[in-house]
C-alpha positions in Angstrom: 98.0 124.3 71.9 95.9 124.9 74.9 98.1 126.7 78.0 95.5 124.4 80.5 93.8 120.9 80.2 90.8 119.4 82.2 91.4 115.9 83.5 90.1 114.1 81.4 92.1 115.4 78.2 95.6 115.9 80.6 94.8 112.0 81.2 94.1 111.4 76.9 97.6 113.4 76.6 99.3 110.5 78.5 97.2 107.7 76.9 95.5 106.4 80.7 92.2 106.5 82.2 91.2 109.7 84.3 90.7 107.5 87.3 94.7 106.3 87.2 95.3 109.8 86.3 93.4 111.4 89.3 95.0 108.5 91.2 98.7 109.2 90.2 98.0 113.1 91.1 96.8 112.4 94.2 100.1 110.6 95.0 102.1 112.9 94.4 103.4 111.2 91.3 102.1 113.7 89.0 101.8 117.3 89.0 98.7 118.6 91.1 96.7 121.4 89.6 95.8 124.6 89.4 92.5 126.6 89.8 91.2 129.2 87.5 88.3 130.6 89.6 86.1 127.3 90.4 87.7 125.3 88.0 90.6 122.7 87.9 92.9 122.8 85.4 96.3 121.3 84.9 98.9 122.9 82.8 99.6 122.2 79.2 103.9 122.9 79.8 103.5 120.3 83.0 102.0 117.0 81.1 104.1 118.1 78.1 107.5 118.2 80.1 106.5 114.1 81.4 106.3 113.2 77.3 109.3 114.9 76.2 111.2 113.6 79.3 111.8 116.7 81.1 109.9 115.2 83.8 110.0 111.6 85.3 107.1 109.3 84.2 106.0 107.8 87.8 107.2 104.4 87.6 104.1 101.6 88.1 105.2 100.6 91.4 103.8 103.6 92.8 100.5 103.1 95.1 
């Protein structure tokens, strides 16, 4: 299990296009990235919490 994911990997974990993932991040519906140097990454545990129901998935009406 990786500790951090690129946007492409995080989007894949949630079975959505990267553009949709980034839109939801920008709107605040998904957690923001952390930075490792200049690299933008998402914590695997934050993505896993959405998948296990420990964190809420955004509703479809978020814009």
